[in-house]
N, C-alpha and C positions, 0 to 999 in steps of 0.2 A: 576632390569630392565636390559634387555640385551643391548649389545653394539649397535646393529643395531636399536633398538627402540629409544635409546638415540640419535643416530645420526640423525634419521628421525625426531624426535621431535625438535632437535636443528636446523636442516635444515628448518623446517616449521616456526620456530620462526624467523630465519634470513630473510626468504622471507617476512614474515609479517612486520618486521621492515623496510625492504627496500621499501615495498609498502607504509607504513606510511610516510617515509621520502620523497618518490617521490610526494605524495599528498601534503605534507607540502611545498616542493619546488615549486609546482604549485601555491599554495596559496601565497607564498612569492613573486613569480614573478608577480602575479596579483596585489598584494598590492603595489609593487614597481611601477608598471605601473600606478595605480590610483594616487599614490603620485606624479609622474611626471606630470600627467595631471592636478592635482590640483595646482601644482606649476607653471604651464604654460610652462614647458619644453617640447621640442619635444622628442618623444619616438622612439627608434629604433623598427623596425618591429619584431625583435626577442623577444622583451619584452612583446608583447601583448599576452594574453592568447589564446590558440587554441579554435576554435569553439566547443561548446559542453562541454568544460571542466569547464566553469564558468557559473552557472545557473543564476547569478545576471545580466546578460546582456539582459534579456528579459524585456526591459522597455516598450514595446508596449502592454503588456498583461494587461487586466483589472482584478485587484485583488479584485473585489467587488462581484464576483459571488460565486457559490458553490465551495468548496475546491476540490471536485472530478473533476469538469470541469477545474479548474485551473491546476491541476496536469496533466490531459490529454493534455491540451494545451501546457504545458511546454515540455512534451514528444514529441508532434507533431512538435513543433517549433525547437527542438534540431537537427532535420534532421537525416542523417545517422550516424553522430558522436555519437548520443545518449546522454543520461543523466543518472547520478547516483542518486539513491534515497536520498543519503546524500545531494547532491546539491539541489534537490527539497525541502528537509526539511529545508535547510538553507534559501532558498528563501521564503518559507512559514513563517518561524520564522521572517525574516526581515520585512515581511508585516503583522505581528501579526495575522496570520491565525491559527497557532499552537504555543504552548508554547515552547516545545523542543522535541528532539528525532525524529525518523523517522518511528516509528511503524505504524502510521496512513498512511504514504506514502506507506510503503510496503503492507499494507492491500488494499489500493486503486489500486496499481499496480497489485496485485494478482487478484483482480476482473476484471480489464481491460484485463489481460492476459487470464482469463477464457472466456471472451466475445470475444476475438480475436482482441481487439483494439490495443494492444501493444505486443511486443515480447521481450524476453531477449537475448541480445548478451552476449558474453563471458565477464567475469570479472564484472558481476553485472550492466551492462549498458543496459538501456531500450530504445527501439526505437519504433516508431509508425509502425503498420503493414502496409504492402504495399497496401493491399486491405481490407477495412473494411467489416465486415460481413453484409449480407443482413438482414434488419430488417423485421420481419414478424409480422403482427398484431395478437395479441392474441385474441381468442374468449372470449367474455364477460362471466364471470362465473355467474351461477344462485345463488342467495342468498337463502340459506336454511332457512326456517322458524324454529324458535326455538320450539322444541317439549315440550309441557307441559302436565303434568299428571292431569287427571281429579280427582275430589274428590272420585268418584266411583272406579276408577282404583287404587288410593292410598289405599282405604279401602279393596279392594280385595287382594292387596299385603300384607297388615297388617294381614288379616285373614289367608292367606296362610303361612306366616312366623310363626304365632302363632301356627297353626296346626302342622307345621314341628317340631318346638321345643317341642311341647307336645308329638309328636311321639318319638323324641329322648329321652326325659325323661322317657317315658313309657318303651322303650327298655332297658334302663340302670337299671331301678328300680324294 
């Protein structure tokens, strides 16, 4: 391994560790804030989590609908600050809508992105699109009737295959 590759790899690992520590510090500040509220103490303004950083503050959302609708609502309610898929997943786990992980969240966000309902900001933060796409009514599709083979047609195919194989055997022998 060359020295520059090692340095680049080490730099990337340091940046990832710093990102993880920053996220854990945000969670710690939010937990301290909740503890102070539960204990009835007044909290300083600096201890409250920033808007969009804590997905658990969405208490006015109805969590009884479809998971996709809930995810879209969480993104829309996050405003310009946006919301991370991990925060959405934590909220869904808290409300027993998913068991763990955020693969389903990424899947839904990818679909919303294709439809133009959300867009991704830097650092994996998703925000609602400024202008939702126009909905066009799809033309109803004609249902095709299943085609069935008549007994006469089946017999004609059988005779043709039999004649073909007879010709193949005759040519070889």
